[in-house]
C-alpha positions as CSV (number, residue, x, y, z in Angstrom):
1,M,37.3,15.6,58.6
2,I,39.0,14.4,55.4
3,L,35.9,13.7,53.3
4,D,33.5,16.5,52.4
5,L,31.1,15.9,49.4
6,K,31.0,19.6,48.6
7,D,34.7,19.5,47.8
8,Y,33.8,17.6,44.7
9,L,30.9,19.6,43.4
10,E,32.9,20.8,40.4
11,D,34.0,17.2,39.5
12,M,30.4,15.9,39.8
13,R,28.9,18.7,37.8
14,R,31.6,18.4,35.0
15,C,31.0,14.6,34.6
16,A,29.6,14.3,31.1
17,R,28.2,10.8,31.6
18,C,30.3,9.6,28.7
19,S,30.5,6.1,30.3
20,L,34.3,5.8,29.7
21,C,34.5,4.9,33.4
22,K,32.8,1.6,32.6
23,W,35.6,0.1,30.5
24,P,39.4,0.2,30.3
25,P,40.7,2.7,27.7
26,L,40.3,1.4,24.2
27,A,44.0,1.2,23.7
28,Q,44.2,-1.3,26.6
29,M,41.4,-3.6,25.5
30,K,42.4,-7.0,24.3
31,S,39.0,-8.7,23.8
32,W,35.3,-8.2,24.2
33,R,35.0,-10.9,26.9
34,F,37.2,-9.0,29.3
35,S,36.5,-5.4,28.3
36,N,34.7,-4.4,31.5
37,N,36.5,-2.7,34.3
38,C,33.8,-1.8,36.8
39,P,32.5,-4.9,38.6
40,S,29.4,-3.1,39.8
41,I,28.0,-1.9,36.5
42,A,29.1,-5.2,34.8
43,R,27.0,-7.1,37.4
44,Y,23.9,-4.9,37.6
45,N,23.8,-3.1,34.3
46,F,22.1,0.0,35.5
47,H,23.9,3.4,35.1
48,T,23.7,4.4,38.7
49,Y,26.1,1.5,39.5
50,S,28.8,3.1,37.4
51,G,31.3,5.8,38.3
52,G,29.4,8.4,36.4
53,G,26.1,7.2,37.9
54,R,27.5,7.5,41.4
55,M,28.7,11.0,40.5
56,A,25.1,11.9,39.6
57,L,23.8,10.4,42.8
58,G,26.4,12.2,44.9
59,L,25.6,15.5,43.2
60,A,21.9,15.2,44.0
61,L,22.8,14.4,47.6
62,A,25.1,17.4,47.9
63,E,22.6,19.7,46.4
64,G,19.8,18.6,48.7
65,R,17.7,17.2,45.8
66,L,17.0,13.8,47.5
67,D,14.0,14.0,49.8
68,T,14.3,10.3,50.9
69,I,17.2,8.0,51.4
70,T,15.8,4.6,50.5
71,D,17.1,1.1,51.3
72,E,17.7,0.5,47.5
73,M,19.7,3.7,47.3
74,L,21.9,2.5,50.1
75,N,22.3,-0.9,48.5
76,I,23.5,0.8,45.3
77,V,25.9,3.0,47.2
78,Y,27.5,0.0,48.9
79,R,27.4,-2.5,46.0
80,C,30.8,-1.2,45.0
81,T,34.2,-2.4,46.1
82,A,35.6,1.1,45.7
83,C,38.3,-0.5,43.6
84,G,39.1,2.7,41.8
85,A,39.0,1.2,38.3
86,C,36.5,3.9,37.2
87,D,38.8,6.6,38.4
88,S,41.8,5.3,36.5
89,S,39.9,4.9,33.3
90,C,38.3,8.3,33.5
91,K,41.7,9.9,34.1
92,Y,43.1,8.4,31.0
93,N,42.0,11.6,29.3
94,S,40.6,13.8,32.1
95,E,41.3,15.2,35.5
96,L,38.0,14.4,37.2
97,E,37.9,12.7,40.6
98,L,35.6,9.7,40.8
99,L,36.9,7.6,43.6
100,W,36.9,10.3,46.3
101,P,33.4,11.5,45.5
102,I,32.3,7.9,46.0
103,Y,34.1,7.8,49.4
104,S,32.6,11.2,50.3
105,T,29.0,10.2,49.3
106,R,29.3,7.4,51.9
107,A,30.8,9.7,54.5
108,H,27.9,12.1,53.9
109,L,25.3,9.4,54.3
110,V,27.0,8.1,57.5
111,G,26.9,11.6,58.8
112,M,23.2,11.6,58.2
113,G,22.9,8.3,60.0
114,Y,22.5,6.1,56.9
115,F,24.5,2.9,56.3
116,L,23.8,-0.8,56.0
117,P,22.8,-2.8,59.1
118,E,25.8,-5.2,58.5
119,H,28.1,-2.2,58.8
120,S,27.0,-1.7,62.4
121,M,28.6,-5.1,63.3
122,I,31.8,-4.3,61.6
123,I,32.2,-0.9,63.2
124,D,31.1,-2.1,66.6
125,S,33.8,-4.7,66.4
126,L,36.3,-2.0,65.5
127,R,35.3,0.2,68.4
128,K,35.2,-2.6,71.0
129,E,37.9,-5.0,69.8
130,D,40.2,-2.9,67.5
131,N,39.5,-5.2,64.5
132,T,36.8,-5.6,61.8
133,M,36.7,-9.4,62.1
134,M,34.4,-9.5,65.2
135,R,37.1,-11.3,67.1
136,P,38.5,-10.6,70.6
137,K,41.4,-8.1,70.8
138,A,43.1,-10.5,73.2
139,D,43.5,-13.0,70.4
140,R,45.2,-10.6,68.0
141,G,48.7,-11.8,68.7
142,K,48.1,-15.5,68.8
143,W,49.2,-15.9,65.2
144,A,52.8,-15.3,66.3
145,E,52.9,-17.7,69.2
146,G,56.2,-19.6,69.2
147,L,57.9,-17.2,66.8
148,D,61.3,-15.9,68.0
149,V,60.5,-12.3,67.3
150,S,60.7,-9.0,69.2
151,D,57.4,-7.8,70.7
152,L,57.3,-4.0,70.7
153,S,54.2,-4.0,72.9
154,K,56.4,-5.4,75.7
155,G,59.0,-2.6,75.4
156,E,61.3,-4.6,73.1
157,K,63.0,-2.7,70.1
158,A,63.3,-3.4,66.4
159,E,64.3,-1.4,63.3
160,V,61.4,-2.8,61.3
161,V,57.8,-3.5,62.6
162,Y,55.7,-6.0,60.8
163,H,52.1,-5.1,60.7
164,A,50.2,-8.3,59.8
165,G,46.7,-6.8,59.5
166,C,43.3,-8.0,60.8
167,L,42.7,-10.9,58.3
168,Y,46.2,-12.3,58.7
169,C,45.9,-12.2,62.4
170,Y,42.6,-13.9,62.8
171,D,42.2,-16.3,59.8
172,P,43.9,-19.6,60.7
173,E,44.9,-20.4,57.1
174,L,46.2,-17.0,56.3
175,S,48.0,-16.7,59.6
176,A,50.6,-19.2,58.3
177,I,51.6,-16.7,55.6
178,A,52.2,-14.0,58.3
179,R,54.3,-16.5,60.2
180,D,56.3,-17.3,57.1
181,T,56.8,-13.6,56.4
182,V,58.4,-13.1,59.7
183,R,60.6,-16.1,59.2
184,L,61.7,-14.8,55.8
185,L,62.6,-11.5,57.2
186,K,64.6,-13.0,60.0
187,E,66.4,-15.3,57.5
188,A,67.4,-12.2,55.6
189,G,68.9,-10.7,58.7
190,V,66.2,-8.1,59.2
191,D,65.8,-6.7,62.7
192,V,62.0,-7.2,62.8
193,G,59.4,-6.9,65.5
194,I,55.7,-7.1,65.9
195,R,53.2,-5.3,68.2
196,G,51.5,-8.6,69.2
197,S,48.1,-8.2,70.9
198,Q,48.6,-4.4,70.8
199,E,48.5,-4.3,67.0
200,T,45.3,-2.5,65.8
201,C,43.3,-2.2,62.6
202,C,44.7,0.2,60.0
203,G,41.2,1.8,59.6
204,S,40.9,1.1,55.9
205,T,37.5,-0.5,56.0
206,A,36.1,2.3,58.2
207,F,37.4,4.9,55.8
208,Q,36.0,3.2,52.7
209,L,32.6,2.7,54.3
210,G,32.4,6.4,55.3
211,F,33.1,6.2,59.0
212,Q,35.7,9.0,59.2
213,G,35.9,9.4,62.9
214,E,36.8,5.7,63.5
215,F,39.3,5.9,60.6
216,I,41.1,9.0,62.0
217,K,41.2,7.5,65.5
218,F,43.0,4.3,64.4
219,A,45.2,6.0,61.8
220,E,46.5,8.6,64.3
221,S,47.0,5.9,67.0
222,N,49.0,3.8,64.6
223,I,51.2,6.7,63.6
224,D,51.8,7.7,67.2
225,D,52.6,4.1,68.3
226,W,55.1,3.6,65.4
227,N,56.7,7.0,66.0
228,A,57.0,6.2,69.7
229,A,58.6,2.8,69.0
230,G,61.3,4.5,67.0
231,V,61.0,2.1,64.0
232,A,62.5,3.0,60.7
233,K,60.2,0.9,58.6
234,V,56.6,-0.3,58.8
235,V,56.2,-3.4,56.6
236,T,52.8,-4.9,56.0
237,S,51.5,-7.9,54.0
238,C,48.0,-6.4,53.8
239,A,47.4,-4.5,50.6
240,C,44.5,-2.6,52.1
241,G,46.6,-1.5,55.0
242,F,49.5,-0.5,52.7
243,G,47.1,1.5,50.4
244,I,45.5,3.4,53.2
245,M,48.8,4.1,54.9
246,K,50.4,5.5,51.7
247,S,47.4,7.3,50.2
248,V,45.4,8.7,53.2
249,Y,47.5,8.6,56.4
250,P,49.7,11.6,55.1
251,L,46.5,13.7,54.9
252,L,46.1,13.7,58.7
253,G,49.0,16.2,59.0
254,K,50.9,14.1,61.5
255,E,54.6,13.5,61.1
256,M,55.4,9.9,60.0
257,K,59.0,9.2,61.1
258,F,59.0,5.9,59.3
259,E,58.9,4.5,55.8
260,V,55.9,2.4,54.8
261,L,56.6,-0.6,52.6
262,H,54.5,-3.5,51.3
263,I,56.1,-6.9,51.8
264,T,56.5,-7.3,48.0
265,Q,58.6,-4.2,47.9
266,Y,60.8,-5.3,50.8
267,L,61.2,-8.9,49.6
268,D,62.1,-7.7,46.1
269,E,64.8,-5.4,47.7
270,L,66.1,-8.3,49.8
271,L,66.3,-10.6,46.9
272,K,68.1,-8.1,44.7
273,Q,70.6,-7.5,47.6
274,G,71.3,-11.2,47.7
275,K,70.0,-11.5,51.3
276,L,67.5,-14.1,50.2
277,K,68.3,-16.6,47.4
278,L,65.8,-18.7,45.6
279,S,67.2,-22.0,44.4
280,R,64.4,-24.5,44.4
281,S,62.4,-24.9,41.2
282,F,58.7,-24.2,41.1
283,P,57.6,-25.4,37.6
284,A,54.3,-23.8,37.0
285,R,52.5,-21.4,34.6
286,V,51.1,-18.6,36.8
287,T,49.5,-15.3,36.4
288,Y,49.6,-12.3,38.8
289,H,46.5,-10.6,40.2
290,D,47.1,-6.9,41.0
291,P,45.4,-6.0,44.3
292,C,43.6,-2.6,43.9
293,N,45.0,-1.2,47.1
294,L,48.6,-2.2,46.2
295,G,48.3,-0.9,42.7
296,R,46.2,2.0,41.5
297,K,45.0,3.1,45.0
298,S,48.4,3.3,46.7
299,E,49.4,6.6,45.3
300,T,49.5,9.4,47.9
301,Y,46.4,11.4,47.4
302,V,46.9,15.2,47.2
303,P,43.6,17.1,47.5
304,W,43.3,20.1,45.2
305,K,41.9,23.5,46.2
306,G,42.1,26.4,43.9
307,E,40.5,28.0,40.9
308,G,39.7,26.5,37.5
309,K,39.4,28.8,34.5
310,K,37.8,27.7,31.2
311,V,40.0,28.6,28.2
312,L,38.6,28.7,24.6
313,G,35.3,27.6,26.0
314,Q,36.3,24.1,26.9
315,F,39.8,23.6,28.4
316,I,40.1,23.9,32.2
317,L,43.3,25.5,33.5
318,R,43.8,25.1,37.2
319,E,45.7,27.4,39.5
320,P,47.6,26.0,41.3
321,E,48.3,23.0,39.1
322,K,46.5,19.9,40.2
323,V,48.3,16.6,41.0
324,V,46.4,14.0,39.1
325,H,46.4,10.5,40.5
326,R,46.0,8.1,37.5
327,G,47.1,4.9,39.2
328,W,50.3,4.8,37.1
329,N,52.6,4.8,40.2
330,G,51.2,1.8,42.1
331,I,53.3,-1.1,43.1
332,Y,53.4,-3.2,40.0
333,E,56.9,-4.4,39.2
334,P,58.2,-5.6,42.6
335,P,55.7,-8.5,42.8
336,R,56.3,-9.5,39.2
337,D,60.1,-9.3,39.7
338,I,59.8,-11.7,42.7
339,I,57.7,-14.2,40.6
340,R,60.2,-14.0,37.7
341,S,63.0,-14.7,40.2
342,V,61.5,-18.1,41.1
343,P,63.3,-20.9,39.2
344,G,61.1,-22.8,36.8
345,I,58.1,-20.5,36.9
346,Q,56.5,-19.0,33.9
347,L,54.6,-15.7,34.4
348,V,51.8,-15.0,31.9
349,E,49.7,-11.8,32.1
350,M,45.9,-11.5,32.0
351,E,44.3,-8.9,29.8
352,R,43.4,-6.5,32.6
353,I,46.5,-5.7,34.6
354,M,48.1,-2.9,36.7
355,E,46.1,0.3,36.9
356,Y,43.4,-1.3,34.8
357,S,43.2,-4.6,36.7
358,W,39.9,-6.2,37.5
359,C,39.1,-6.2,41.2
360,C,39.0,-9.5,43.2
361,G,35.6,-8.5,44.7
362,A,36.4,-8.4,48.4
363,G,37.1,-4.7,49.0
364,S,35.2,-2.0,50.9
365,G,33.3,-4.4,53.1
366,V,31.7,-6.2,50.1
367,K,33.1,-9.6,51.1
368,Q,31.6,-9.2,54.6
369,T,28.2,-7.9,53.6
370,M,27.5,-9.0,50.0
371,N,29.3,-12.3,49.6
372,D,27.3,-13.2,46.5
373,L,28.6,-10.1,44.7
374,A,32.1,-10.7,45.9
375,L,32.2,-14.2,44.6
376,W,30.7,-13.2,41.2
377,I,33.5,-10.6,40.7
378,A,36.1,-13.2,41.7
379,S,34.6,-15.8,39.3
380,E,35.2,-13.3,36.5
381,R,38.8,-13.0,37.4
382,I,39.2,-16.8,37.5
383,E,37.8,-17.1,34.0
384,E,40.3,-14.4,32.9
385,A,43.2,-16.4,34.5
386,K,42.1,-19.6,32.8
387,S,41.8,-17.8,29.4
388,V,45.6,-17.3,29.4
389,G,46.3,-21.0,30.3
390,S,47.4,-20.2,33.8
391,E,47.6,-23.1,36.4
392,A,47.6,-20.7,39.3
393,I,46.9,-17.1,40.4
394,V,49.5,-15.4,42.6
395,T,48.5,-12.3,44.6
396,A,49.7,-10.2,47.4
397,C,46.6,-9.4,49.5
398,P,44.8,-11.6,52.1
399,W,41.4,-10.4,51.0
400,C,42.1,-11.2,47.4
401,E,43.5,-14.6,48.3
402,Q,40.6,-15.5,50.5
403,N,37.9,-14.5,48.0
404,L,39.6,-16.0,45.0
405,K,40.1,-19.3,46.8
406,E,36.4,-19.4,47.8
407,A,35.3,-18.7,44.3
408,V,37.6,-21.4,42.9
409,K,36.2,-23.9,45.3
410,E,32.6,-22.9,44.4
411,A,33.3,-23.2,40.7
412,G,34.9,-26.6,41.2
413,S,38.0,-25.4,39.4
414,N,41.5,-26.8,39.8
415,L,43.1,-23.4,39.6
416,A,45.5,-22.9,42.5
417,V,45.7,-19.6,44.4
418,Y,49.0,-18.5,46.1
419,D,50.2,-15.7,48.2
420,I,53.5,-14.4,46.8
421,V,55.2,-15.2,50.2
422,E,54.2,-18.8,49.7
423,L,56.1,-18.9,46.4
424,V,59.2,-17.4,48.0
425,R,59.1,-19.7,50.9
426,Q,58.8,-22.8,48.7
427,A,61.6,-21.6,46.4
428,L,64.2,-21.0,49.2
């Protein structure tokens, strides 16, 4: 198994409860209004909802100091999008792990048989239908009907396989973006194929909810299928899929004979090579929302095992040296470069961006199980976008787009929400 809570005992014990996980670093703050970074603690204002509070809870669980697992405790554990903002803020000046102890706490509880009732429906759908949307597996490939594209599940070949992801496959509105993505790749001369009805979930939701067995099954199956198909690249529009493929798939120890790219990386490359040319004006003032899984959570995670020695009574020197994942190496510039390449567009930045970006609210099953929390988090992002005079939010994740659109509608706002592929398509 990948997640073991006891692997993070040192991190949980060393957490000083300084609360720096609750805000972006001071040097990154622009105003009081948008100075929070953790949606959970900002919403519920009780320490256990913060990164440090979750470390204390995980430590008590690992040390066997919790006699009873209550419903309220489970609600606290899962009222969290696992966005990783606490982790990035803490690591501004430390090397403690926060995000992986959060994952491991959930895996530990699942191993004990504790999870939310709503999670049973999600995982049952994954086990029976290979998706988390509670939709028939047989309908998985319907989004691509009528497209002139190679289907690898029928023995056809392609250099690049496009992995749409569960939400793009099953949501009628978002499926149009997946179709446009394939058309763009074909217009650029890419030898692209899909897996049709045989495409399966990436396993991201299962991993983040703590269901390790299900995650490993789907991750290993995907790696085996892509290796067997002989593809050189796996390109996905789903930020959750990209993040898990880049950060966690390599930990399984299976050879990945292909390169994993998010569609923003690939489109940016094609535009800079002149294979796609944007000529139509799109006059608008827009801002870009960084999806957590495309940004700070997409760095390949390297677990550390070794010995830490305290020097001068306070400094910890690790042997071997630890690779610290601070979120700095996420995919930040390619989507911004694409937006800037659209004629007539003006890109303005919100206060919380890149590794310190505010979450959209949909991640880690929150959209499917706690929609009120998901929409509250999204409403905060909408207010931030409006504060910089933006007419639209552009993003590169189906869950972000879906949740932001619903929050905009609920608020009665006239703010538009676009997927970055929509911009490219309209500007061709």
